[in-house]
N, C-alpha and C positions, 0 to 999 in steps of 0.2 A: 784610332778609335779608343775612347775611354770606357771601360766597363763599370757598371754600377757597383759602388763600394758597399761592403758589408760592415755592419757595426756590432753584430752579435758575436761576442767572443767565443762562445761555445761552438757556434757554427763555423767560425774561422778555424778554430783549433781542431775540432773533431771531424770536419769534412775535408781536411787537408789530405791529399794523396800524393804519392810520388809518381808524377806523370812522365811518361817517356815518349808520348806522341802528341805533338802540338799542331795547331792550325798554322801552316807556314805563311799564310797571307796576313796574319795578325802581327802588327809591330807595336812597340811601346815607345811613345814619344820620350824625348830626353827629359822634358819637364816632368812627366809622370814617373820616369825612372828615378829622377833626382828626388822626387817626393817619397818614393818607396825606400830609397837608401837613407834619406834623412830620417825617416821614421825609424828605420832599423838601428840607426846609430844612437838611439836613446838607450841601447843596451849598456849594462855596467861593464867596467873594465878595471883592471888593477891600477890603483891610484889615479884613476880617470885619465890614463894616458892614451886611450882610444887607438890602439896600435893597428887596427884594421885598415886595410887599403883595398880598394875595389878596382878591378879591371872589367869594364863592360864590353864584352865581345859580341858585337852585333852586325858588323859589316860582313859582306861576303869574303872580303880579303882576310879579315881577322878570323873568321870561322874556318877558312881554308888553312890558316896557320895552326889553329887549335885541333882540327880534325885528326891529324896523325898522332897527336899527343893524347887523344881520348878515343882510342880505337874501338873500345868496347861500349862506347856510348855515342855512336855516330848519329843515331836517330834524334837524340836530344839536341846535339850540336846543329844538325841540319834543319830541323823543323822549328826549334824554339825561336822566340823573338830575340832573345839574347841569352848568353851564358855569362854569369858573373863569376869571375875568378877572385876568390877572397884570399888575401895575403896578410901575414902579420909582419909588421915593420920592427925589426930588432933595434933600430935606432929611434924608437918612438919618443924617448926622453927629449929629443930635439924640440918637441912641441910643448914642453912643460911650461916655459915662460908664457907663451901665447895662451895656453889653456887657463893657467892660474891668474894671469893678468886680466883676462876676460871675466873670471869669477869675481875679482875685486871690483871691476868696473860695473858689474851687474849687482853689486851689493851682496854677493853670496858669502864673502869673507872679507875681513879687514886686511890691509896691506901687510901688517906685521905677521899675521898668521900665514899669509902666502909666503913671505920670505923665510919663515921658520920651516915651513913644509918643504920648500924647494931646497933649502940647505940640507935637510934631512934626507930627502930623496936623492940628492946629488951623490952622496956617499954610497947609497944603495945601488944606483945605476952604474957607478964607476967600478964597483966590485963584483956585480953579478956576472956569472959565467954565461957564455953564449948558450949553453945547453939549458940552463935554468930560464934564461929569457925566452928561449924557444918554447919552453913549456908554458910560460905565461901568455905569450901571444897566441898559441894554439887554443888555450882555454878561452881567451877573450874573442878570438876569431870564431870559435864555435858558438858563443853566445850571440854575436851579431848575425851569424849565418842563420840561426833559427829565427831571429827576428826579421831577416830579409824574407824568409819563406812565409811567415805569418803576415807581414806587411803586404807582400804580393797577393796573397789570398784575399786580404781585405780590399784590394783594388780589383778583384775579379780575375786574377791570373793564378796560374798553377806553377809548381816548381818540382824539381828533382835534385836532391843533393847528390853529388858525384864524388867518389873518392878514388875511382879507378882511372887514373891518368898519369902521365909521365911527370911526376913532381920534381924530378931533378932537372927537367928541361924547360918547364913552362915559363919561368921568370925570364930567362935569357931569350926565349923565343919571341917575347914581346918587349924586349929591350930593357928589362929590369935587372937590377943587381941581385944575382942569386944568393950572394953572401949576406944580403941585407933583408930581402923579402922572402919569408917562409910561406909556402903554399899551404892553405888550410883546407879548402875544398872548392869545387866548381858547383854552381847552382844554375841549372837551366831554368828558364822562365818564359812563359807564354800562355796562350789560351789553349786549354786542353782539347784534344781531338777525340778523346775517349774519357771515360769516368775513372780510369785507374782501377786498382784492386784494393778492396778492404784487407786489412791485415790484423793478425792476432797480437794481443799484448798479454804478457804474463800477469797473473793476479798480483795485487800489491803484497799479499802475504808471502809471495815468492821472492820479492825484490826489496822489501823493506823490513827493518827490524826496529823494535822499540825496546829501550833499556831503562 
């Protein structure tokens, strides 16, 4: 079942809640989930390497694998339509040729500019430390994660970002290379069974400075 989409940005943004109880009878089709994730990947990323990788955990078997790794978030795992595990790929530069060749094909840049960029980036990616690349993919993963939540809201679904899970085990539990894929967060998604709770935000003069 597809829910009515919302187009009002303020409504999407300001009515988002972190939902922990979902209607377990509601599922999200693969087609609609692909649409949500595709919209989310319009997020910016460092030199457009798009290092985010998504694991859509929706089957009973996959949820059973996830459950012991997210012990303090059992309700979200059990009742949501899916839990999206967002990872950052430390080997993201492997896609550079595909990304920039496509940009040339679409007329976004000339071939010589692409070649100069990739030559420049090659030196950067060959020398960057694992720790520094980890910082990069965590930032980019955070950007795309927020867009997943807003895109889901626009489709009539609700979400909850989850940081409390076994980050050192989740990649291997699902057959991924833990040395390559850095866990960013889990995002439960489904149709809310309650309205969630409003929350307080600090005033801007508490969190922003002008110089």
